[in-house]
C-alpha positions as CSV (number, residue, x, y, z in Angstrom):
1,X,20.2,14.2,36.8
2,X,17.6,16.6,38.0
3,X,14.7,17.0,35.6
4,X,15.8,14.1,33.5
5,X,12.7,12.1,32.2
6,X,12.6,8.4,31.4
7,X,11.0,7.0,28.4
8,X,9.8,3.5,27.6
9,X,12.5,1.1,27.0
10,X,13.0,-0.3,23.5
11,X,11.3,-3.6,24.4
12,X,8.3,-1.7,25.9
13,X,8.0,0.6,22.8
14,X,8.1,-2.5,20.5
15,X,5.3,-4.1,22.4
16,X,3.1,-1.0,22.3
17,X,3.8,-0.6,18.6
18,X,2.6,-4.1,18.1
19,X,-0.5,-3.6,19.9
20,X,-1.3,-0.4,17.9
21,X,-0.5,2.3,20.4
22,X,-0.4,5.8,19.0
23,X,2.9,7.8,19.0
24,X,1.4,10.0,21.9
25,X,1.5,7.1,24.1
26,X,4.8,5.6,23.0
27,X,6.6,8.8,23.5
28,X,5.2,9.4,27.1
29,X,7.9,10.5,29.7
30,X,8.0,9.6,33.3
31,X,9.7,10.5,36.5
32,X,10.7,7.1,37.8
33,X,11.1,3.4,36.6
34,X,8.2,2.5,38.9
35,X,6.0,5.0,37.3
36,X,7.1,4.0,33.9
37,X,6.3,0.4,34.7
38,X,2.9,0.9,36.1
39,X,2.0,3.0,33.1
40,X,3.2,0.4,30.7
41,X,1.2,-2.5,32.3
42,X,-1.8,-0.2,32.2
43,X,-1.5,0.4,28.5
44,X,-0.8,-3.2,27.7
45,X,-3.9,-4.3,29.6
46,X,-6.0,-1.5,27.7
47,X,-4.7,-2.5,24.4
48,X,-4.9,-6.3,24.9
49,X,-8.5,-5.8,26.0
50,X,-9.1,-3.8,22.8
51,X,-7.6,-6.5,20.6
52,X,-9.5,-9.2,22.3
53,X,-12.8,-7.1,21.6
54,X,-11.8,-6.5,18.0
55,X,-11.3,-10.3,17.4
56,X,-14.5,-11.1,19.0
57,X,-16.3,-8.6,16.8
58,X,-14.6,-9.9,13.7
59,X,-15.9,-13.4,14.5
60,X,-19.4,-12.6,15.6
61,X,-20.2,-9.6,13.3
62,X,-18.2,-8.5,10.3
63,X,-16.5,-12.0,9.6
64,X,-14.2,-10.3,7.1
65,X,-11.2,-8.1,7.7
66,X,-11.8,-4.4,6.7
67,X,-9.2,-4.5,3.8
68,X,-11.3,-7.2,2.2
69,X,-14.5,-5.1,2.6
70,X,-12.6,-2.1,1.1
71,X,-11.4,-4.1,-1.8
72,X,-15.1,-5.2,-2.5
73,X,-16.4,-1.5,-2.4
74,X,-13.5,-0.4,-4.8
75,X,-14.2,-3.2,-7.2
76,X,-17.9,-2.3,-7.4
77,X,-17.4,1.3,-8.0
78,X,-14.7,0.9,-10.6
79,X,-16.6,-1.7,-12.6
80,X,-19.6,0.7,-12.4
81,X,-17.3,3.4,-14.0
82,X,-16.6,1.1,-17.0
83,X,-13.1,-0.3,-15.6
84,X,-12.5,-4.0,-16.3
85,X,-10.8,-6.0,-13.6
86,X,-7.9,-8.3,-14.5
87,X,-5.8,-10.8,-12.9
88,X,-2.2,-11.2,-13.9
89,X,0.6,-13.6,-12.9
90,X,2.5,-13.2,-9.6
91,X,5.6,-14.6,-11.1
92,X,7.4,-12.1,-13.4
93,X,10.1,-12.3,-16.0
94,X,13.2,-10.4,-15.6
95,X,12.6,-9.0,-19.0
96,X,9.6,-7.2,-17.8
97,X,11.6,-5.6,-15.1
98,X,14.2,-4.5,-17.6
99,X,11.8,-3.0,-19.8
100,X,10.8,-0.7,-16.9
101,X,14.4,0.3,-16.6
102,X,15.2,-2.0,-13.7
103,X,18.2,-3.9,-15.1
104,X,20.9,-5.9,-13.1
105,X,22.7,-2.7,-11.9
106,X,19.5,-0.7,-10.8
107,X,19.4,-0.3,-6.9
108,X,15.7,-1.7,-7.0
109,X,16.9,-5.1,-8.2
110,X,18.2,-5.8,-4.6
111,X,14.7,-5.4,-3.4
112,X,13.2,-8.2,-5.7
113,X,12.6,-11.6,-4.5
114,X,14.2,-13.6,-7.2
115,X,13.1,-17.2,-7.8
116,X,15.9,-17.9,-10.1
117,X,18.1,-15.9,-12.7
118,X,15.2,-14.9,-14.8
119,X,12.0,-14.9,-12.8
120,X,10.9,-13.2,-9.5
121,X,7.9,-12.5,-7.4
122,X,6.3,-9.4,-8.8
123,X,7.4,-6.1,-7.1
124,X,4.9,-4.2,-9.1
125,X,1.9,-4.6,-11.2
126,X,2.7,-2.0,-14.0
127,X,4.6,-4.4,-16.2
128,X,1.6,-6.9,-16.6
129,X,-0.8,-4.0,-17.3
130,X,1.4,-2.6,-20.1
131,X,1.6,-6.1,-21.6
132,X,-2.3,-6.5,-21.4
133,X,-2.8,-3.0,-23.0
134,X,-0.7,-3.9,-25.8
135,X,-2.7,-7.0,-26.5
136,X,-6.1,-5.7,-25.8
137,X,-5.8,-2.8,-28.0
138,X,-6.1,-5.1,-30.9
139,X,-9.5,-6.3,-29.9
140,X,-11.1,-3.4,-27.9
141,X,-11.9,0.1,-28.8
142,X,-10.2,2.8,-26.7
143,X,-10.1,3.8,-24.0
144,X,-8.9,0.7,-22.5
145,X,-9.7,0.9,-18.7
146,X,-8.1,-1.8,-16.5
147,X,-7.6,-2.4,-12.9
148,X,-5.9,-5.1,-10.8
149,X,-5.7,-5.8,-7.1
150,X,-3.0,-8.3,-6.1
151,X,0.0,-9.0,-4.0
152,X,3.3,-7.5,-4.8
153,X,6.7,-8.3,-3.0
154,X,9.8,-6.2,-2.1
155,X,12.5,-6.7,0.4
156,X,11.7,-3.5,2.5
157,X,10.2,-4.8,5.8
158,X,11.9,-2.4,8.2
159,X,9.9,0.0,10.3
160,X,6.0,0.2,10.5
161,X,5.5,1.7,7.0
162,X,6.7,-1.2,4.9
163,X,6.1,-5.0,4.6
164,X,7.6,-7.6,2.3
165,X,4.3,-8.6,0.9
166,X,1.7,-6.0,0.2
167,X,-1.6,-5.5,-1.8
168,X,-1.6,-3.0,-4.7
169,X,-4.6,-1.8,-6.6
170,X,-3.5,-0.3,-10.0
171,X,-5.8,1.6,-12.1
172,X,-4.7,2.0,-15.7
173,X,-6.4,3.7,-18.7
174,X,-5.0,3.6,-22.3
175,X,-6.0,6.3,-24.8
176,X,-8.2,8.2,-22.3
177,X,-10.8,10.6,-23.9
178,X,-9.7,13.3,-21.5
179,X,-6.3,14.5,-20.8
180,X,-4.0,12.1,-18.8
181,X,-3.7,14.5,-16.0
182,X,-7.4,15.0,-15.6
183,X,-8.0,11.3,-15.7
184,X,-5.5,10.9,-12.9
185,X,-7.3,13.5,-10.9
186,X,-10.6,11.6,-11.5
187,X,-9.0,8.4,-10.4
188,X,-7.9,9.8,-7.1
189,X,-11.2,11.4,-6.4
190,X,-12.9,8.1,-7.2
191,X,-10.8,6.0,-4.9
192,X,-10.5,8.4,-2.1
193,X,-14.2,9.1,-2.1
194,X,-14.9,5.3,-1.4
195,X,-12.0,5.4,1.4
196,X,-13.6,8.5,2.9
197,X,-10.2,10.0,3.9
198,X,-8.9,13.7,3.6
199,X,-5.9,13.7,1.2
200,X,-3.2,15.8,-0.3
201,X,-2.0,15.5,-3.9
202,X,1.7,16.0,-4.5
203,X,2.4,16.6,-8.4
204,X,6.2,16.8,-8.1
205,X,7.4,13.7,-6.3
206,X,10.3,11.7,-7.8
207,X,10.3,7.9,-8.8
208,X,13.2,5.6,-9.6
209,X,11.1,4.3,-12.5
210,X,8.9,7.1,-13.8
211,X,10.9,10.1,-12.8
212,X,8.2,12.7,-11.7
213,X,5.1,11.1,-10.1
214,X,2.0,12.2,-8.7
215,X,1.5,11.1,-5.0
216,X,-1.5,10.9,-2.7
217,X,-0.9,11.5,1.1
218,X,-3.1,10.8,4.0
219,X,-2.0,12.0,7.3
220,X,1.6,12.5,5.8
221,X,1.7,9.0,4.6
222,X,2.0,8.2,0.9
223,X,-0.8,5.9,0.0
224,X,-0.7,6.1,-3.9
225,X,1.8,7.1,-6.7
226,X,0.8,7.7,-10.3
227,X,2.2,8.7,-13.7
228,X,1.0,9.4,-17.1
229,X,2.5,9.2,-20.7
230,X,3.5,9.3,-23.2
231,X,6.8,8.4,-21.3
232,X,10.0,7.1,-22.6
233,X,9.4,3.6,-21.1
234,X,6.4,3.3,-23.4
235,X,8.7,2.5,-26.4
236,X,9.7,-0.8,-24.7
237,X,6.1,-2.1,-24.7
238,X,5.1,-0.8,-28.2
239,X,2.8,1.7,-26.6
240,X,2.3,5.1,-28.5
241,X,-1.0,6.3,-27.0
242,X,-1.3,8.7,-24.0
243,X,-2.2,6.9,-20.7
244,X,-2.8,7.4,-17.2
245,X,-2.0,5.2,-14.2
246,X,-1.9,5.1,-10.5
247,X,-1.3,2.5,-7.8
248,X,-2.9,2.5,-4.3
249,X,-1.4,0.4,-1.4
250,X,-4.6,-1.2,0.2
251,X,-2.9,-1.8,3.5
252,X,-1.5,1.8,3.5
253,X,-5.0,3.3,3.0
254,X,-6.2,1.5,6.1
255,X,-3.0,2.1,8.2
256,X,-2.9,6.0,7.3
257,X,-6.1,6.5,9.3
258,X,-5.1,4.2,12.1
259,X,-3.5,6.0,15.2
260,X,-0.7,3.6,15.3
261,X,0.0,3.9,11.5
262,X,1.6,0.4,11.5
263,X,1.0,-1.2,8.2
264,X,2.0,-4.6,9.4
265,X,-1.2,-4.8,11.5
266,X,-3.2,-4.7,8.4
267,X,-1.1,-7.0,6.1
268,X,-1.3,-10.6,5.4
269,X,0.0,-12.1,8.6
270,X,0.0,-14.7,11.3
271,X,0.4,-12.1,14.0
272,X,-2.5,-9.9,13.3
273,X,-5.9,-10.3,12.1
274,X,-7.9,-7.3,10.9
275,X,-5.5,-5.1,12.8
276,X,-5.6,-7.0,16.1
277,X,-2.6,-8.6,17.6
278,X,-2.9,-12.4,18.1
279,X,-0.4,-13.2,20.7
280,X,-2.6,-12.0,23.6
281,X,-4.2,-13.8,26.4
């Protein structure tokens, strides 16, 4: 057909996505199969070379993935602001999810990696932080300011914006001195100041757990979601004080600023290391 343009085949597109090509390359159009094939080979050589150079730099210079370096910077800043880092179990009881409103009939339960009928790999950090608040308030004076960085697991790996294992950083403060809304603003400013990205805050997003949430977006990608209380869920945990909490996806914070925006490149993987594809020669 006159004027008809060819695009990359699905296999070609997939390879370019794997190598971190931006959408502007993946959506290119061509006048013939020969032109398309030639351009595909050029791009693959270029991105393979970039991956090879990136892996050499990791070995010879930084020696640590950027996600790990970012976590270290965030830990230092949060601790300097009075937050206490915690580490809670990766295995979670069904009861903890049910207290969050995720019962056997809830759609989100299908995304959970169940180990048996009563235990799973945690899909979120919030239940454990609720439990820690409940116990620590008997020992510490308010506010009780905690944060945790750890793996979470959900069956939602389709596409380039989700992965089944991801790293969350939750910041949670019980009985803040300032209003919960103000503290959420400060949490966001603190973290995004470390990340160094421009961002937009949406105070009207919806959540299956908390109802209305506060989301942070970078280049159109949601990198964090927060909420504040008192909230109806609090009663399940014996919490009566106001609170503010927000969860940031570590890999999303990195992927949102990458031209390819492929979160799998920056996740725990045997196919990528520090964003660079490993099946190259």
